[in-house]
N, C-alpha and C positions, 0 to 999 in steps of 0.2 A: 301093344303100345311100344315095345322095344323096337319092332320093325319100323314103326312110324317114326320114332326118334332117329334111328339109323338112316332112314331115307332122307330126313331133313339135313342131317349132318353130312351125309355122303353125296347127295344128289342136288341139294338146293342151296344151302348156305355156303357162300364162298369163303376163302381164306382171307377175310377182311374183318376189321373190328366190328363186333356185334354188341349191341346193348339191349338188355331186357328192360322193357317198359311194362309196368304193372299198373293198371287203372282199376280202382275200386269205385263202386257206384253207390248212391243213396239207396236205401232199402226199397222205396217205392219203385225206383227204376229197375231194380233187380227183379221184382215181381213182373213188371211189364215185359222185360226182356225174356223172362221165363215162359210167359203165356202168349206172347204175340210173335209168331214166326218171322214176320217181316221187320220187327224192331231191331234185332241185332245188326242186320245189314245196314239199316239207316244210321244207327249210332256208331258202328264201326267205321263207316265211311267218313263221318265227321272227325272221328278220332285220328284216323290215318292221315287225312288231308291236313289236319292241324299240326301233327307231329312232323310230317314230311315237309311241310312249308317251313317249319322252324329249322329243320336240318338244312334245307336248301339255302335258306337265308344266311345261316352261319357259314355255309360253304361258299357264300357270295355267288350263288347261282340262282337261276329262275327255273320254272318248270319247262321252259323251252331249251335251256342250255344244260340242265342237269337232271339226273334221275336217281332216286334212292329206292329202297324196297324194304319189305317187312313180311314176316309170317306171324299170323295171330292164332293163338290157341284160346278159344273161349271156354273157360272153366265154369262149371255150374255148381261147384261144391266147395264147402269149407272144410276145416280140419275135423269138425265134429259131425260129419255127414249131413250138415245143414245146407240148404239151398243158398248159394252165394255166387251169383253170376258176376264174373269179373274177367278182365282181359289180360292175358300175357302176350306181349308182342316182342318178337325178336327182330330188332330194327338195325339196319346198317348204320354204323356210327360215322356216316359221311355220305357222299354222293358220287356218282360217276358223271364225268363230263360227256355230254352227248356229242357225237360227231368225231370222236377220237378213235383211232384204230391201232392197237386194241383199246378198249375203254379205260380211261385214266380215272383212278379213284382219288378223291380228295377227302381226307379225314377231317372231322370237325371236333372241336374241344368238347369236353363233357359239359352238360348243362349245369348252370349254377343254381343255387337254391332260389334266387330271385327269378330266374327263367322258369323253373318248375312251377313256382307260384303263379307266374303270369300264364303259363300254359294251362294250369288247372282252372283258373278263372275263365280263360278263353274257351276251354272245352265245356265247362258248365253252361256258359252263355250260348254257345253254338248248338250244343245238344238240346238245350231248352227250346231254342228257336226251331230246330228241325222237328222236334216232337210237337210243337205247336202247329206247324204247317201240316203235320200228319193228322192232327186232330185228336191226339191222345193226351196232350198237356194243355191245360187252361191256365191263364194267368190273370190275376186281378192286381189291384194296386200294390198289395203287400206280399202276396203269396203265389206260389205255383202249385198246382195239384193235378193228379192224373184223373182223366175222365175215362173210366172203365164201365162198360155196360154191365150192370149187376145181373141181368138176365142171361148174359152171354157165358158166364162161368158155369162151373159144375163141380162135382166132387174133387176133381184134380186141383182146381183152384184153391179149395180149402186145404188140401195137402200142401200145396206150394206156399200158401200164406203162412201156414203153421210152421213149415220148415224154415222160412225166412225169419220169422219173428220170435221163435221159441226162446231166445236168450236176450232179446233186445231190452225187455222190460227190467231185467235184473243185472245185466252186464255192466262193466265199467264205462261203456259208451252209450248208456241208455238214452234213447230219444234223439241221438245225433243223426243227421242226414247230411253226409258230406261226400265230396269227390276226393279221391286220394290218388296221387301219381308218384311212383317210385321208379328209379332206374338202377340197374346193376350192369357194369361193363364186362365184356369178355374180350381180352386183348388179342390182337392179331398174332402175337408171338407165343401165345399159350397153346398147349397141345390140343389137337382136335378131340381127344378123349374128354376134355373138360366141356367142350361145346356139346358133345353127345350126351354127357351127363345132364347138362342144362336142358337139352331137348327132351330127354327122358323125364325130367322133373315136370316140365310144362305139359307133357303129353300123358302124364300118369293118370290111371283110373281113379275114381272117387274113393274106393275102399282099399285100404292097405291090409291085406289078409293077415300079415304078421302081427297086426295090432288088434285083431278081432278074435274073441273067444266067447264061450258060454259060462255062465255062473252055475253053481250047484243047483240053483232053483230054476234053471232053464232060461234065464234072461240073457239077452245079448249085451256083452260088455265090449266097449271100444276104447282103446287107449288113445288119449290125445297126443299129438306129436309134441306140442308144447303145453305145459300145464297152464290153467287159467291163473289169474292173479290171486284168486282166493284159495289156491292150492289144489283145485280139482284136477285130477289126472286121468279120469275115465268118465265116460257116460254109460249109463245102464238103461237099456230099452226093453220093453216087452217085444216079443217076436213080431206082432202085428205092427207095432210102431216102427220097428226096424224096417219092415217091408214098405211101410208108407214113406219112410225117409228115402229109400232107394227109388221108389216110384217117382218121387218128386224130382229126382236127379236125372231122369231119362229125358232127353231133348225131344221136342215135337218132331213129327215126321218131316223129312227133307230139310232139316236145319243142319247145315254143315258147321262143325265146331272148329275146323281148321281152315283159315283163309289166307290167300296169297295176294300181296299188294305190290304195286310198282314194278320194278324189274323182275320180281319173282312171279308175277301174274302169268297165267298160261299163255296169253298172246302178246306179252311184252316184247318189244323189238330187241331188247338186250338180253333176254332170258337165256337163250342158248349160248351167249358169249360169256356171261359172268357167272353162271352156275356150274358147279363141278360136274353135274350130269350131262351138261352140254345139250339139253333138249329144249327146243324152242325155235322161233323164227330166225334168231341170229345164227344158230348152228346150221340151219337149212341153207341160209345164204352163204355161209362160209364153205359148206360142203359143195354147193354148186360152183363156187369160185374155184375151189381146188380141182374139181372135175374138168373145168374148162381149161 
């Protein structure tokens, strides 16, 4: 994970303002994203298009005249080894003007609370419509609910469902099903070490070994990063339950947990020009021009 974080900081993310966007999803959607390999791509496409459109609009640009970019880390875990699929996105805090040489970056102001509220409502509606078209979300006059084939599941679905809902019934947010969107900026003038710390954080593995130990009775004890409101500081699991938790956190085959969007995408025209690594179509074009 350290190598992955260093790669993002040294080769992909430019010395421009970066903002971390964190999107939490309702519990039912977390289960769907954990069990249907194609669902994260569909949902993430909606999320990036919505956020990038907001940034371009604030920069007074269109998709034809401007381009922004992001790197998404799909995390499948919560702080208590529970299954909690959510999105960490490192998004440019602005956009490049298309057609300028070199590309000119136009920074955008931070989003206001009102703008975040509008974005959350827009995301909820658009994700709902996308899942309806995909046939996994059905909507009646008052409610929306997932349509999952009960015969399509198996033992792993039982583990996933248990991992998601183990604390929902007794926690302080019992029964709530909400979207949540938060942002944290990384300023352009801050040291690159801070950006690398951020990339290490969003790329971290689900288990922090320094918080894991065994009790005298042979049970697995895991210290919470932040105590619960009721004062709980550790969770204690039987060894088999611990293995079941870990199994639920393993992504399905061929599901990539790191995604690149906009100018950071593999075949983006500006990728080679704006990224520190200089790899991509823009770099190849510049190289040919220099050789001529």
